[in-house]
C-alpha positions in Angstrom: 91.0 37.9 115.0 94.6 38.5 115.8 95.0 40.3 112.5 92.2 42.7 113.2 93.5 43.5 116.6 96.9 44.2 115.1 95.4 46.5 112.5 93.4 48.2 115.2 96.5 48.7 117.3 98.5 50.1 114.3 95.6 52.4 113.4 95.6 53.7 117.0 99.3 54.3 116.9 98.9 56.1 113.6 96.1 58.3 114.9 98.1 59.1 118.1 101.2 60.0 116.1 99.2 62.2 113.8 97.6 64.0 116.7 101.0 64.6 118.3 102.4 65.9 115.0 99.4 68.3 114.5 99.8 69.6 118.1 103.5 70.2 117.5 103.0 71.9 114.2 100.1 74.1 115.4 101.2 75.0 118.9 105.0 74.9 118.8 106.8 75.1 115.5 104.7 77.8 113.9 105.9 80.2 116.6 109.5 79.2 116.6 110.7 82.3 114.8 114.1 81.8 113.3 116.7 84.1 111.8 118.5 82.6 108.8 122.0 83.8 107.7 123.3 83.7 104.1 126.3 85.1 102.4 125.4 86.4 99.0 128.3 87.0 96.5 126.8 89.8 94.3 128.9 92.9 95.0 131.7 94.4 93.0 135.3 93.5 94.0 136.6 95.4 97.0 133.1 96.6 98.0 132.3 96.5 101.7 129.6 94.0 102.8 126.0 95.1 102.9 123.6 93.6 105.5 120.1 93.0 103.9 117.1 91.9 106.0 114.5 90.0 104.0 111.0 89.7 105.6 108.1 88.1 104.0 104.6 86.7 104.6 103.8 88.1 108.0 100.1 87.2 107.5 99.5 89.2 110.7 96.2 88.7 112.6 95.1 90.6 115.7 96.7 89.3 118.9 99.9 88.0 117.3 102.0 90.0 119.7 104.8 87.5 120.0 105.4 87.6 116.3 105.2 91.4 116.2 107.8 91.7 119.0 110.2 89.3 117.4 110.1 91.0 114.0 110.4 94.5 115.6 113.4 93.3 117.5 115.2 92.7 114.2 115.9 96.4 114.0 118.7 95.7 116.5 120.6 93.9 113.6 121.1 97.4 112.1 120.5 96.3 108.5 121.7 98.5 105.6 118.6 97.6 103.6 115.2 95.9 104.2 113.4 93.9 101.5 109.7 93.2 102.2 108.1 90.7 99.8 104.4 90.9 100.6 101.5 89.2 102.3 101.7 91.4 105.4 98.0 91.3 106.3 96.1 88.2 107.5 93.0 90.1 108.7 91.2 93.4 108.0 91.9 94.6 111.6 95.6 93.8 111.7 96.9 97.0 110.1 97.8 98.7 113.4 99.8 95.7 114.5 101.7 95.5 111.2 102.5 99.2 111.5 103.9 98.8 115.0 105.8 95.7 113.9 107.6 97.4 111.0 108.0 100.9 112.4 111.4 100.2 114.2 112.7 98.9 110.9 112.0 102.2 109.1 115.3 103.6 110.3 116.9 101.6 107.4 116.1 102.2 103.8 113.7 99.6 102.3 111.8 98.4 99.3 108.6 96.4 99.1 106.1 94.6 96.8 102.7 93.3 97.7 101.2 89.8 97.8 97.5 88.8 97.3 97.0 89.0 101.1 97.8 92.6 101.0 94.7 93.1 98.8 92.3 90.4 100.0 91.8 88.5 103.2 92.6 84.8 103.2 89.7 82.3 102.8 89.3 78.7 103.8 90.7 76.2 101.2 90.8 72.5 101.1 94.5 71.8 101.7 94.5 69.3 98.8 93.8 72.1 96.4 97.4 73.1 96.6 98.3 69.9 94.8 96.3 71.2 91.8 98.3 73.9 90.0 95.2 75.0 88.1 92.9 75.5 91.1 90.9 78.7 90.9 91.7 81.7 93.2 89.1 82.7 95.7 89.0 86.3 96.8 88.3 87.2 100.5 87.1 90.5 101.8 89.1 93.6 100.7 92.0 94.6 103.0 93.2 98.2 103.8 95.8 98.2 101.0 96.0 101.9 100.6 96.5 102.4 104.3 99.2 99.8 104.3 100.9 101.4 101.3 100.8 104.8 103.0 102.4 103.4 106.2 105.3 101.9 104.2 105.9 104.9 101.9 105.7 107.3 104.9 108.2 105.1 106.6 110.6 105.9 103.7 110.4 102.6 101.9 110.1 102.4 98.1 107.1 100.9 96.3 108.3 98.4 93.6 104.9 97.1 92.5 105.5 97.1 88.8 108.0 99.9 89.3 111.7 100.5 89.4 113.9 102.8 91.3 117.6 103.8 91.9 119.2 104.5 95.2 122.6 104.7 96.9 123.0 102.1 99.6 126.2 102.0 101.6 128.0 104.0 98.9 126.9 101.7 96.0 124.6 102.6 93.1 121.7 100.1 93.5 119.0 99.6 90.8 115.7 98.1 92.0 112.8 96.7 90.1 109.7 94.8 91.2 106.4 93.4 90.1 103.0 93.2 91.8 101.9 89.7 92.8 102.1 87.2 90.0 100.0 84.7 91.9 96.9 86.8 91.1 98.3 87.9 87.7 99.0 91.4 88.9 102.5 91.5 87.5 103.3 93.7 84.5 107.0 93.2 83.8 106.8 95.3 80.7 106.6 98.4 83.0 110.2 97.6 84.3 111.7 95.7 81.4 115.1 96.6 80.1 118.7 95.9 80.8 120.2 97.0 84.1 121.7 100.4 83.8 125.5 100.3 83.1 126.5 102.5 86.0 124.9 100.1 88.5 126.9 98.4 91.2 124.1 96.1 92.4 120.7 95.2 90.9 117.9 93.7 92.9 114.5 92.4 91.7 111.5 91.8 94.0 108.4 89.6 93.5 106.1 88.1 96.1 105.6 84.9 94.1 108.7 83.3 92.6 107.1 82.5 89.3 109.6 81.3 86.7 108.4 83.8 84.1 109.3 86.7 86.4 112.6 85.2 87.5 113.5 84.5 83.9 112.8 88.1 83.0 114.9 89.5 85.8 117.8 87.1 84.9 117.5 88.0 81.2 117.8 91.7 82.0 121.0 91.1 83.9 119.9 91.4 87.6 122.3 90.2 90.2 119.8 89.1 92.8 116.1 88.6 93.3 114.0 88.1 96.4 110.6 86.4 96.8 108.4 84.8 99.4 104.9 83.3 99.0 105.9 79.6 99.2 106.1 79.3 103.0 108.9 76.9 102.3 106.2 74.3 101.6 104.9 75.0 105.2 104.4 71.3 105.8 107.5 69.4 104.9 108.5 65.8 105.2 111.9 65.1 106.8 114.3 63.8 104.2 111.9 64.8 101.4 111.3 68.5 101.9 108.4 70.5 100.6 105.5 68.7 99.1 104.1 71.7 97.2 105.3 75.2 96.3 101.9 76.8 95.4 103.5 78.3 92.3 105.7 77.4 89.3 109.0 77.2 91.1 110.5 73.7 91.7 110.4 72.1 95.1 114.2 72.1 95.3 114.2 75.9 95.4 111.1 76.4 97.6 113.2 78.3 100.2 116.8 79.6 100.8 119.5 80.8 98.5 119.8 79.4 95.0 120.9 80.2 91.5 118.6 81.1 88.6 120.6 81.2 85.4 123.3 83.7 86.2 121.3 85.4 89.0 121.1 84.5 92.7 117.6 84.3 94.3 116.5 84.1 97.9 113.1 82.6 98.6 111.9 83.2 102.1 109.9 80.6 103.9 108.1 83.5 105.6 106.9 84.2 109.1 103.2 83.4 109.1 100.4 81.1 107.9 96.9 81.4 106.8 94.6 81.7 109.8 92.7 78.7 108.3 95.9 76.5 108.3 97.9 77.6 111.3 100.5 74.9 111.2 104.1 74.5 110.2 106.0 71.2 110.2 109.7 70.8 109.5 109.6 74.4 108.2 110.0 76.9 111.0 108.9 80.5 110.3 111.8 82.7 109.4 113.3 86.0 108.4 116.8 86.2 106.7 119.8 88.3 107.2 121.6 88.3 103.8 125.2 89.5 103.9 126.0 90.8 100.4 129.7 90.3 99.7 131.9 90.7 96.7 131.7 88.2 93.9 134.6 85.9 93.7 136.5 86.5 90.4 
Protein backbone atom coordinates (compact mmCIF):
# COMPACT_ATOMS: atom_id res chain seq x y z
CA UNK A 1 0.00 0.00 0.00
CA UNK A 2 2.85 2.35 0.82
CA UNK A 3 4.47 1.53 -2.52
CA UNK A 4 1.34 2.35 -4.49
CA UNK A 5 0.96 5.65 -2.67
CA UNK A 6 4.59 6.49 -3.42
CA UNK A 7 4.12 5.66 -7.06
CA UNK A 8 0.97 7.73 -7.18
CA UNK A 9 2.78 10.67 -5.59
CA UNK A 10 5.66 10.34 -8.05
CA UNK A 11 3.23 10.17 -10.95
CA UNK A 12 1.45 13.26 -9.69
CA UNK A 13 4.73 15.15 -9.44
CA UNK A 14 5.66 14.03 -12.96
CA UNK A 15 2.34 15.16 -14.39
CA UNK A 16 2.60 18.49 -12.61
CA UNK A 17 6.16 19.07 -13.84
CA UNK A 18 5.11 18.15 -17.36
CA UNK A 19 2.21 20.59 -17.24
CA UNK A 20 4.50 23.37 -16.02
CA UNK A 21 7.04 22.62 -18.76
CA UNK A 22 4.32 22.65 -21.43
CA UNK A 23 2.95 25.96 -20.14
CA UNK A 24 6.44 27.49 -20.15
CA UNK A 25 7.18 26.19 -23.64
CA UNK A 26 3.89 27.30 -25.19
CA UNK A 27 3.18 30.59 -23.44
CA UNK A 28 6.62 31.96 -22.60
CA UNK A 29 9.66 30.64 -24.42
CA UNK A 30 8.14 30.51 -27.91
CA UNK A 31 7.77 34.33 -27.85
CA UNK A 32 11.16 35.13 -26.31
CA UNK A 33 12.61 36.42 -29.58
CA UNK A 34 16.39 36.50 -29.40
CA UNK A 35 19.11 38.02 -31.56
CA UNK A 36 22.20 35.84 -31.86
CA UNK A 37 25.60 37.27 -32.78
CA UNK A 38 28.34 35.41 -34.64
CA UNK A 39 31.67 36.43 -36.15
CA UNK A 40 32.14 34.61 -39.45
CA UNK A 41 35.71 34.62 -40.84
CA UNK A 42 35.11 34.38 -44.60
CA UNK A 43 36.30 37.71 -46.09
CA UNK A 44 39.55 38.44 -47.90
CA UNK A 45 42.39 39.96 -45.86
CA UNK A 46 42.00 43.69 -45.19
CA UNK A 47 38.28 43.67 -46.12
CA UNK A 48 35.94 45.72 -43.95
CA UNK A 49 33.41 43.69 -41.91
CA UNK A 50 29.98 43.05 -43.42
CA UNK A 51 26.87 42.82 -41.24
CA UNK A 52 24.55 40.05 -42.47
CA UNK A 53 21.11 39.49 -40.95
CA UNK A 54 19.85 35.91 -41.24
CA UNK A 55 16.10 35.35 -40.82
CA UNK A 56 14.33 32.03 -41.17
CA UNK A 57 11.12 30.16 -40.42
CA UNK A 58 8.77 32.99 -39.57
CA UNK A 59 5.78 30.62 -39.92
CA UNK A 60 3.62 33.72 -39.61
CA UNK A 61 -0.06 33.33 -38.74
CA UNK A 62 -2.68 36.08 -38.42
CA UNK A 63 -2.47 37.97 -35.13
CA UNK A 64 1.24 37.39 -34.46
CA UNK A 65 1.82 41.11 -34.08
CA UNK A 66 4.50 40.79 -31.39
CA UNK A 67 6.68 38.67 -33.66
CA UNK A 68 6.05 41.00 -36.60
CA UNK A 69 7.10 44.08 -34.63
CA UNK A 70 10.24 42.37 -33.30
CA UNK A 71 11.41 41.27 -36.74
CA UNK A 72 10.63 44.65 -38.29
CA UNK A 73 12.65 46.34 -35.55
CA UNK A 74 15.77 44.51 -36.79
CA UNK A 75 15.98 47.10 -39.56
CA UNK A 76 17.55 49.36 -36.92
CA UNK A 77 20.63 47.09 -37.03
CA UNK A 78 21.32 48.59 -40.46
CA UNK A 79 22.55 45.32 -42.01
CA UNK A 80 24.57 45.34 -45.20
CA UNK A 81 22.75 42.22 -46.41
CA UNK A 82 19.71 40.15 -45.44
CA UNK A 83 19.46 36.39 -46.00
CA UNK A 84 15.97 34.88 -45.80
CA UNK A 85 15.86 31.09 -45.78
CA UNK A 86 12.20 30.25 -46.11
CA UNK A 87 9.03 29.03 -44.39
CA UNK A 88 7.66 32.55 -44.11
CA UNK A 89 3.97 31.63 -44.19
CA UNK A 90 2.07 29.63 -41.61
CA UNK A 91 -1.44 30.38 -42.86
CA UNK A 92 -3.09 31.41 -46.17
CA UNK A 93 -4.15 34.74 -44.65
CA UNK A 94 -0.77 35.78 -43.23
CA UNK A 95 0.66 37.32 -46.40
CA UNK A 96 -0.11 40.94 -45.46
CA UNK A 97 1.49 40.52 -42.04
CA UNK A 98 4.62 38.98 -43.60
CA UNK A 99 4.78 41.90 -46.02
CA UNK A 100 4.54 44.47 -43.22
CA UNK A 101 7.12 42.54 -41.21
CA UNK A 102 9.77 42.44 -43.93
CA UNK A 103 9.13 45.81 -45.57
CA UNK A 104 11.43 47.82 -43.24
CA UNK A 105 14.26 45.42 -44.08
CA UNK A 106 14.00 46.08 -47.82
CA UNK A 107 16.28 49.08 -47.40
CA UNK A 108 19.13 46.54 -47.37
CA UNK A 109 19.95 44.23 -50.27
CA UNK A 110 18.75 40.70 -49.71
CA UNK A 111 18.46 37.20 -51.12
CA UNK A 112 15.94 34.45 -50.42
CA UNK A 113 14.95 30.84 -50.95
CA UNK A 114 11.64 29.19 -50.13
CA UNK A 115 10.67 26.38 -47.78
CA UNK A 116 7.74 23.99 -48.03
CA UNK A 117 5.59 26.34 -45.92
CA UNK A 118 5.92 28.97 -48.60
CA UNK A 119 4.03 26.60 -50.92
CA UNK A 120 1.69 24.62 -48.67
CA UNK A 121 0.11 25.37 -45.32
CA UNK A 122 1.20 23.22 -42.36
CA UNK A 123 -0.92 20.23 -41.39
CA UNK A 124 -1.29 18.37 -38.11
CA UNK A 125 1.35 15.68 -37.54
CA UNK A 126 1.95 13.21 -34.77
CA UNK A 127 5.11 14.64 -33.14
CA UNK A 128 6.63 11.15 -32.99
CA UNK A 129 6.70 11.11 -36.81
CA UNK A 130 9.76 13.36 -36.63
CA UNK A 131 11.73 10.43 -35.21
CA UNK A 132 11.05 8.51 -38.44
CA UNK A 133 13.33 9.91 -41.17
CA UNK A 134 11.24 8.14 -43.82
CA UNK A 135 7.85 9.51 -42.85
CA UNK A 136 5.74 10.66 -45.77
CA UNK A 137 5.15 14.35 -46.44
CA UNK A 138 1.60 15.62 -46.25
CA UNK A 139 0.58 18.66 -48.24
CA UNK A 140 -1.69 21.32 -46.78
CA UNK A 141 -3.72 23.82 -48.75
CA UNK A 142 -1.80 25.94 -51.28
CA UNK A 143 -0.35 29.22 -50.03
CA UNK A 144 -0.08 32.52 -51.98
CA UNK A 145 3.46 31.73 -53.16
CA UNK A 146 3.43 33.95 -56.23
CA UNK A 147 2.20 36.93 -54.20
CA UNK A 148 4.94 36.36 -51.63
CA UNK A 149 7.52 36.08 -54.41
CA UNK A 150 6.35 39.39 -55.90
CA UNK A 151 6.59 41.13 -52.52
CA UNK A 152 10.17 39.99 -52.02
CA UNK A 153 11.33 40.73 -55.56
CA UNK A 154 9.58 44.12 -55.63
CA UNK A 155 11.39 44.83 -52.35
CA UNK A 156 14.66 44.44 -54.22
CA UNK A 157 15.66 40.99 -52.96
CA UNK A 158 17.10 38.28 -55.21
CA UNK A 159 15.33 34.98 -55.81
CA UNK A 160 17.85 32.13 -55.39
CA UNK A 161 15.45 29.20 -55.74
CA UNK A 162 17.57 26.97 -58.00
CA UNK A 163 19.28 30.12 -59.24
CA UNK A 164 22.52 32.07 -58.91
CA UNK A 165 23.37 35.75 -58.97
CA UNK A 166 26.24 38.17 -58.57
CA UNK A 167 26.21 41.48 -56.71
CA UNK A 168 28.48 44.04 -55.14
CA UNK A 169 27.98 44.25 -51.37
CA UNK A 170 29.99 46.78 -49.38
CA UNK A 171 32.48 46.99 -52.22
CA UNK A 172 33.03 43.22 -52.49
CA UNK A 173 32.13 40.99 -55.43
CA UNK A 174 29.69 38.46 -54.00
CA UNK A 175 28.52 35.32 -55.79
CA UNK A 176 25.23 33.79 -54.59
CA UNK A 177 23.57 30.48 -55.36
CA UNK A 178 20.61 28.73 -53.85
CA UNK A 179 18.24 25.80 -54.17
CA UNK A 180 14.54 25.41 -53.66
CA UNK A 181 13.49 23.38 -50.63
CA UNK A 182 15.24 20.00 -50.44
CA UNK A 183 12.78 18.82 -47.80
CA UNK A 184 10.16 18.39 -50.52
CA UNK A 185 12.76 17.45 -53.17
CA UNK A 186 12.37 20.78 -54.96
CA UNK A 187 16.12 21.36 -55.15
CA UNK A 188 17.92 21.13 -58.49
CA UNK A 189 21.56 21.84 -57.78
CA UNK A 190 22.48 21.12 -61.42
CA UNK A 191 21.00 24.52 -62.30
CA UNK A 192 23.64 26.31 -60.17
CA UNK A 193 26.46 23.78 -60.22
CA UNK A 194 30.02 24.86 -60.99
CA UNK A 195 33.02 26.32 -59.29
CA UNK A 196 32.73 29.76 -57.74
CA UNK A 197 33.91 32.40 -60.25
CA UNK A 198 37.56 33.32 -59.81
CA UNK A 199 36.98 37.06 -59.40
CA UNK A 200 34.67 36.49 -56.41
CA UNK A 201 35.54 38.01 -53.03
CA UNK A 202 32.80 36.15 -51.14
CA UNK A 203 30.52 33.24 -52.09
CA UNK A 204 27.25 32.42 -50.31
CA UNK A 205 24.93 29.44 -50.73
CA UNK A 206 21.33 29.35 -49.52
CA UNK A 207 19.03 26.43 -48.80
CA UNK A 208 16.00 26.16 -46.57
CA UNK A 209 16.79 22.64 -45.40
CA UNK A 210 20.44 21.86 -44.54
CA UNK A 211 20.50 18.51 -46.27
CA UNK A 212 24.01 17.07 -46.51
CA UNK A 213 23.72 16.51 -50.26
CA UNK A 214 23.22 20.24 -50.78
CA UNK A 215 25.89 21.33 -48.31
CA UNK A 216 28.31 18.84 -49.87
CA UNK A 217 27.65 20.34 -53.29
CA UNK A 218 28.21 23.92 -52.13
CA UNK A 219 31.42 22.90 -50.37
CA UNK A 220 32.70 20.97 -53.39
CA UNK A 221 32.14 24.02 -55.60
CA UNK A 222 34.24 26.16 -53.27
CA UNK A 223 31.64 28.25 -51.46
CA UNK A 224 32.82 30.20 -48.44
CA UNK A 225 29.56 30.12 -46.52
CA UNK A 226 26.06 28.62 -46.58
CA UNK A 227 22.92 29.56 -44.64
CA UNK A 228 19.93 27.37 -43.84
CA UNK A 229 16.96 27.08 -41.51
CA UNK A 230 14.19 24.45 -41.27
CA UNK A 231 15.41 22.59 -38.17
CA UNK A 232 13.96 25.00 -35.59
CA UNK A 233 17.09 24.10 -33.66
CA UNK A 234 15.28 20.94 -32.64
CA UNK A 235 12.44 23.11 -31.24
CA UNK A 236 12.13 20.95 -28.14
CA UNK A 237 15.58 20.34 -26.65
CA UNK A 238 16.78 18.64 -23.50
CA UNK A 239 19.17 20.62 -21.27
CA UNK A 240 22.59 19.00 -21.45
CA UNK A 241 21.50 16.86 -24.40
CA UNK A 242 20.34 19.35 -27.02
CA UNK A 243 18.08 18.64 -29.97
CA UNK A 244 16.37 15.26 -30.12
CA UNK A 245 15.65 15.47 -33.86
CA UNK A 246 16.68 17.68 -36.80
CA UNK A 247 13.87 16.78 -39.26
CA UNK A 248 16.48 16.37 -42.00
CA UNK A 249 19.81 14.68 -42.69
CA UNK A 250 22.05 17.06 -40.77
CA UNK A 251 23.48 15.75 -37.50
CA UNK A 252 22.13 16.94 -34.16
CA UNK A 253 25.44 18.61 -33.25
CA UNK A 254 24.94 21.09 -36.09
CA UNK A 255 21.21 21.60 -35.76
CA UNK A 256 21.71 25.34 -35.12
CA UNK A 257 24.46 27.94 -34.95
CA UNK A 258 27.76 28.38 -36.77
CA UNK A 259 29.72 25.29 -37.81
CA UNK A 260 32.16 24.00 -40.38
CA UNK A 261 31.22 21.74 -43.28
CA UNK A 262 34.38 20.55 -44.96
CA UNK A 263 36.19 23.80 -45.82
CA UNK A 264 32.96 25.85 -45.74
CA UNK A 265 31.26 27.64 -42.84
CA UNK A 266 27.54 27.11 -42.36
CA UNK A 267 24.97 28.87 -40.23
CA UNK A 268 21.77 27.02 -39.38
CA UNK A 269 19.11 29.27 -37.88
CA UNK A 270 16.80 27.93 -35.20
CA UNK A 271 14.18 30.21 -36.72
CA UNK A 272 11.47 32.40 -35.31
CA UNK A 273 8.28 30.41 -35.47
CA UNK A 274 6.60 27.06 -35.04
CA UNK A 275 3.86 25.12 -36.73
CA UNK A 276 0.47 26.34 -35.46
CA UNK A 277 -0.17 22.69 -34.57
CA UNK A 278 2.89 22.51 -32.30
CA UNK A 279 3.23 26.01 -30.79
CA UNK A 280 5.95 25.17 -28.27
CA UNK A 281 9.67 25.74 -27.82
CA UNK A 282 11.71 24.36 -24.99
CA UNK A 283 15.41 25.15 -24.34
CA UNK A 284 15.47 26.58 -27.86
CA UNK A 285 14.25 30.18 -28.02
CA UNK A 286 13.12 31.65 -31.35
CA UNK A 287 15.92 33.58 -33.01
CA UNK A 288 17.37 35.67 -35.77
CA UNK A 289 21.13 36.10 -36.19
CA UNK A 290 23.41 39.01 -36.94
CA UNK A 291 26.44 37.52 -38.66
CA UNK A 292 29.47 39.78 -38.82
CA UNK A 293 31.57 38.61 -41.74
CA UNK A 294 35.23 39.36 -41.02
CA UNK A 295 38.53 38.55 -42.79
CA UNK A 296 39.80 35.02 -42.65
CA UNK A 297 42.81 34.55 -40.44
CA UNK A 298 45.83 33.64 -42.58
